[in-house]
N, C-alpha and C positions, 0 to 999 in steps of 0.2 A: 503494499499500500504506500510505503513511502516512496518507492520507485516511481511511482504513478503520479504522486504529487510532485516530484522533483522533474519528470518528465514535462509534466503540465506546467510548472513554473518555468522551466526552460522554454517551452513553446511560447509562453505568453512574453517571455523576458527576451526573446530572441531578437527582438527590434529595438531592446533596451540599449545595448551599446551603440547603434545606430543613433538613437534619439538623445543618448548622453553625448556622443560626438557632436550632434547638430545643436545640442544645448550649450556645449562647451566653445563653440565656435560663436554662437549668438551672445554668450557670455563675454567673451573676448572682444567681439565687435562692439558692444554696448560699452564695455569698460574703455575701448580705446576712443569711442566717440565722447564719452563722459570726459576723458582725460583731455582731450583737443578742447571741448567747450570750456572746461575749467580754465585751461591755460589762457584762452581767449578772453574770457571774463575777468582773470586777474590781469592779463595786459591792458585791457580796456579800462578797468578801476584804475590802475596805477597811471594811465595817461590822463584819465581826467582828473584824478587826486593832484596831479603835477601840475595841470592847467588851472586848477582853481587855488591851487597855493600861489601861483604867479599873478593871480589878480589882484588888483588894489582895491579892496571896496571902499575904503575911505574917499578915494578919488571918484569913484562912480558916484557914490552917494553926493559929494559935492558938486559935480556935474548936473545931476538931477534936480539939486535943490535951485541952482542958478538958473537952468532951463524952465522951471515951475516958476520961480520969479519973474523972469523976463517974459514968459508965455504962459500965464494963468489960463486963459481960455482953451488953448489948445491942449494943456496938461488936464484940464477938467474933461474935455471931451474925450481925451485918448482913455482916461481912467474910466469914465462912463462905458465907453466902447468895450474895454478890456472886461469889465464887470459883467456886461450883458453877454458877451461870449463866454466867458466862465460860466455864467448862469445856465446860458443854453446847453453846454456841455456836461453840466451836473445836474440837469432838471431831470426829474423822474416823470416819464410820461405815462399816467395812470390809465389812458386808452388801452395801451398795450397788455395790460395785465386781464 
Protein backbone atom coordinates (compact mmCIF):
# COMPACT_ATOMS: atom_id res chain seq x y z
CA UNK A 1 0.00 0.00 0.00
CA UNK A 2 2.93 2.32 0.67
CA UNK A 3 4.24 1.62 -2.81
CA UNK A 4 0.99 2.68 -4.43
CA UNK A 5 0.96 5.89 -2.41
CA UNK A 6 4.55 6.60 -3.43
CA UNK A 7 3.86 5.98 -7.10
CA UNK A 8 0.69 8.06 -6.93
CA UNK A 9 2.64 10.85 -5.27
CA UNK A 10 5.40 10.53 -7.85
CA UNK A 11 2.83 10.60 -10.63
CA UNK A 12 1.19 13.72 -9.24
CA UNK A 13 4.52 15.29 -8.49
CA UNK A 14 6.02 14.41 -11.86
CA UNK A 15 5.47 17.98 -13.01
CA UNK A 16 6.71 19.37 -9.72
CA UNK A 17 10.38 19.69 -10.78
CA UNK A 18 9.28 21.47 -13.95
CA UNK A 19 6.98 23.74 -11.96
CA UNK A 20 9.74 24.34 -9.42
CA UNK A 21 12.07 25.34 -12.26
CA UNK A 22 9.50 27.71 -13.70
CA UNK A 23 8.85 29.13 -10.25
CA UNK A 24 12.56 29.58 -9.67
CA UNK A 25 13.00 31.39 -13.00
CA UNK A 26 9.99 33.59 -12.26
CA UNK A 27 11.33 34.34 -8.79
CA UNK A 28 14.72 35.24 -10.23
CA UNK A 29 13.14 37.44 -12.91
CA UNK A 30 11.02 39.30 -10.35
CA UNK A 31 14.04 39.68 -8.08
CA UNK A 32 16.07 41.17 -10.92
CA UNK A 33 13.29 43.58 -11.87
CA UNK A 34 12.87 44.56 -8.22
CA UNK A 35 16.59 45.27 -7.93
CA UNK A 36 16.52 47.38 -11.10
CA UNK A 37 13.48 49.35 -9.94
CA UNK A 38 14.95 49.81 -6.48
CA UNK A 39 18.20 51.11 -7.94
CA UNK A 40 16.37 53.49 -10.25
CA UNK A 41 14.27 54.83 -7.37
CA UNK A 42 17.37 55.35 -5.21
CA UNK A 43 19.13 57.20 -8.03
CA UNK A 44 16.06 59.35 -8.67
CA UNK A 45 15.67 60.13 -4.99
CA UNK A 46 19.32 61.14 -4.69
CA UNK A 47 19.07 63.35 -7.77
CA UNK A 48 15.99 65.15 -6.45
CA UNK A 49 17.51 65.48 -2.98
CA UNK A 50 20.62 67.11 -4.43
CA UNK A 51 18.54 69.53 -6.50
CA UNK A 52 16.41 70.50 -3.48
CA UNK A 53 19.54 71.05 -1.41
CA UNK A 54 20.83 73.46 -4.07
CA UNK A 55 17.68 75.61 -4.05
CA UNK A 56 17.83 78.83 -2.06
CA UNK A 57 14.32 79.06 -0.64
CA UNK A 58 14.95 82.42 1.02
CA UNK A 59 15.81 84.00 -2.34
CA UNK A 60 12.69 82.51 -3.93
CA UNK A 61 10.55 83.77 -1.04
CA UNK A 62 12.00 87.27 -1.43
CA UNK A 63 11.33 87.20 -5.19
CA UNK A 64 7.71 86.15 -4.62
CA UNK A 65 7.18 88.86 -2.01
CA UNK A 66 8.58 91.55 -4.28
CA UNK A 67 6.42 90.32 -7.20
CA UNK A 68 3.29 90.34 -5.06
CA UNK A 69 4.06 93.84 -3.79
CA UNK A 70 4.64 95.18 -7.29
CA UNK A 71 1.71 93.28 -8.93
CA UNK A 72 -0.99 92.65 -6.30
CA UNK A 73 -3.80 92.23 -8.85
CA UNK A 74 -1.96 89.61 -10.90
CA UNK A 75 -0.87 87.78 -7.75
CA UNK A 76 -4.46 87.66 -6.52
CA UNK A 77 -5.76 86.35 -9.86
CA UNK A 78 -3.00 83.75 -10.04
CA UNK A 79 -3.75 82.54 -6.50
CA UNK A 80 -7.49 82.36 -7.26
CA UNK A 81 -6.79 80.40 -10.46
CA UNK A 82 -4.46 77.98 -8.70
CA UNK A 83 -7.00 77.50 -5.90
CA UNK A 84 -9.73 76.82 -8.46
CA UNK A 85 -7.60 74.22 -10.27
CA UNK A 86 -6.64 72.50 -7.02
CA UNK A 87 -10.30 72.48 -6.04
CA UNK A 88 -11.25 70.85 -9.34
CA UNK A 89 -8.58 68.20 -8.93
CA UNK A 90 -9.52 67.38 -5.34
CA UNK A 91 -13.28 67.66 -5.74
CA UNK A 92 -15.25 64.50 -5.23
CA UNK A 93 -17.91 63.96 -7.84
CA UNK A 94 -20.99 62.58 -6.04
CA UNK A 95 -22.77 61.82 -9.31
CA UNK A 96 -20.38 58.94 -10.09
CA UNK A 97 -21.12 57.06 -6.84
